[in-house]
N, C-alpha and C positions, 0 to 999 in steps of 0.2 A: 241722201240723208236718212232714208229707210233703213239702210243696212246698220247705221249707227243706232236707230231704233232697237232694231232686232238685238244688236249687242248689249244694249242697255236693259232690256227685257231679260236675256239670259244671265246678265250679271245680277238682276233683281232676284231671279230664282234662286241662283247660288247664294246671294245674301240671305235671303228669307231660310232657306234650308240649313245653312251654316251657324246662323245665330239665334234662330226661333225654331228647335226641334220639333215643335207640334207641326209647323208647317209643312215638314217633309212627311211626317205620319199621316196628316191629312191629304197629302198630294196636292196641296195647292200648287197652281203654275199660273204665272201670267201669261196670258195668250197673245194680246196684242196691245201695242201702244203707237199712236199715230202723232204723238207731240202734244196732244190735248185730251185724249181719252184713252182710259185704261180698261181692259177688260182681262178678268181673271177667272179661272174654273178650278172645280175639285170635284173628283168623282164621288158619287152618293156612297159606294160601298163602304169605305173606312170612317164615313161620317153619319152612319145610320143609327137611328135609336130604336127602341123596342116597339114603335109603330110603324117601323120599316120606312121612315121619312128621315129627313136631315135633321140631326141633332141640334137644337137651339144653340148650344155653345159653339158648335163649328160653324153656324150661321155667323155668329157673332164675330168668332175669330177671322173667317173670310172677308167679312166685310171692313173690318177693322185692318186688316193687312192690305186690302185693295186701296183704302184711302192713304194709308201709309205709303205703300208702294207708288202711287201716283205722287205724292208730294215728293219722294225720294228721287224718282225719274225725273221730275221737273228741275230739281236742284241739280242733278248730274247732267241733264241735257244743258243746262245754263251755266255749267262749270262753278257751281256753288256747293258750298258745304255746310251742313248744319246736323245736329242730333235731333232727330225727331222722336217725339212723345205724344201719345194720345192724352190729352187734357181733360176733355168732356165729351160724352156720347149718349145719343138717344137712338133706340132700335125699336121699330113696330114689325111684329111678325104678322103678315098679312094671310097667307096661306101656306099649307103644308108643302115641303119640297119634297116630291115623289120621283124626279128624274134628275139629271145631269144639271147642277146649279151653275150660272154664270153670273158675275157681278160685274158691274159696270159704274164707273164714275168719271166725271167730266172736270175738266180745270176751270175753276171760276174766274180767272183773269186776274189771280192775285199776284202782286207785284213782291218777287223774292228778293230785289235789288237790296234790302236793310241787311241780309245776310252777309254780303260782302263788304259792309261798313261795321261788321261786329254787332249787329242789332239782331234780335229775336224776330221772327216771323210767325202769327198766327193764322191758321187758314181754316175755314170751316168746308167740309167737303160732304156732299149728299151722294151716297153709294146705293145702289139699287141691286137686288138680287132676283135673278130671273130664272124660272123653270119652264122651257120651251117659250110660249110667248105670255106666260102668266107671270106678274108681278108677285113675288112672294114675301119680300121684306123690303123694308127702307130703313136706313142708317144714316144718322147725322154725326159726324165725328168733328171735334176741334183738335186740330194738330199743332203743335207748337214746334217748331224748328229752332234750336238754340245754335248760335255760332259755335263750332266745336273743331276738334282736330280729326273726326271721322271722314274718311274718303267717300 
C-alpha cells in the first residue's frame, strides 16, 4: 500500500505544478503521506522576504495547498472524485520562518462517501507550519469538495 501512496504523492506534485504555477515557482513538494497525515515542504530561498524570513503569502499558500492536498489524496486513495475549493480560512503567524519550512496536516476522520452519491463534502483541516522544532504558523481551512468530473 505504501508504494500506492508514493505514486499518489508524486501525482499530487505533478497536479500542483501543472495547474497552480505558483506552487512550482515556490518549489512546494509533498514529502510523505501515510494514509492519514501529509507532510509538505518548500525551500526558504524562493519564498524569502526583505527580512530574510519566509514571506507571509508563501506561508499562506503552502498551508492552503497542504490542506487541499490532503483532501485530494484522501479522495484519490478512496477512489472518489470531487472538485476541491477552499471556502474559508484563518491563519495565525506565530514566529518567523528562518529555515526550511515543513507543513503538516492530519485527516480528522471525515466521511467522504457522500461524494460517491453526488453530494458535496465539507472538511475542516488544521495545518501547522514548523521550522525545525518550532511551531511558526497555524492554519484552519474549510474545504468543500463538489462532485465533479475531475480525476
